[in-house]
Steps between C-alpha positions, in 0.01 A plus 500: 500500500195701439546872463343725772325826420435752788264786451530790746220713638382857460784759543746209526809419308697176490645612830186374673623153418862558597493237782327245274706506181819330635289271707304366200782472247584146603152392385524673155598821319322806657365799313303799634229622264458863405175668600596835354321470168127499438213661683284196548549161656436337158766703329758435776433140500536483121837679525619254771403198300669637189838504684446200726642149447278248323407336843576643836416500877317822574527713825279814521521743795204737553434649157720224365238265623233677304723460196549136584130442476486656161791300377325192607187606306699562191760219505443244772695232313815719547487508880643205689455626855337801659580704810280790608651725755309764684235533240132445417266360240254769553442812302518844673194618691388863440663620835827346379482670167435832674809442734727417204378804302555727796848357547584548124379865525703573803812335341451687164446846654716469824827354620494178299766330703374593851129432422571149363760413749273585790206331347679171428682503843147506659435163346791332670509330833510746775848381599647616163325824462793698643773278377736727298624219264153385413392854449787581281414198283145609459610844406764380251250275324233772473759736358613242249134432394423865449181701462400394157537126558331530835198657329486221247533232771229667701263500194574132433429400860173698516382345184586137577236230473381277777687169474312294758303291261808375322668376818352145498656446155853555606666159454860561615673480841403822664617696801295783658692717759405801695610694804295478811482867527453584127251792483486505122431143419416346835514137588132425424569599135794243498282242662233544244745437217671200673153335560390547134828394335519109508778381713643843583709553815430805714781658700424783737825676614503639859582868572480590127326769320447540127852494348564144609803440272689786674343488845557123572727379242602186696148381532416584130808324380428189705147483357621551147763225527244251632274602213769443241612178649172346545 
């Protein structure tokens, strides 16, 4: 069985993949990569590759997808399959950079937990924004990441390159998944990737915002099982 490496998103720990880890173990040993070291996508990707198995199936959620693109640039021969969840191949536009910097400023000088929890909850599907369990998970992950790592992750995301021109060269079985109500990386971004990656499968999850692994775990798990079994 091929090892499976999961890469979490901004302000997310391994807990974001809590529903996926047991579901994927029958297909291969699962590890969750650390995104706490490095202040650039290149540095983070290098650290992940240094600790990853020789060959592995790669799942990237949100920022983890940006890292997956970088890993493919650096070591395509090590990746056997690719799953891109709620992510994009585009670089940030100036307005997105301004929003990230403003959030970082507010989190640095204000109530870190409340600022980030409220910001991330607003990216969820409307049906989950007042869910106490979902909110507690978001707060717990933000607290575990901490201010310093959040600042490094934000710098990495802002400085990431555009990966669209590399998409046609991806030559492994690929899944692109997105929530139909994702305000951060909307379905048109996922469709753009799926159309450019040869043979990629596009899955759009109903009533789902940005944090697809936690918001709609059954749908995400089903798509990942199909991807691994294909």
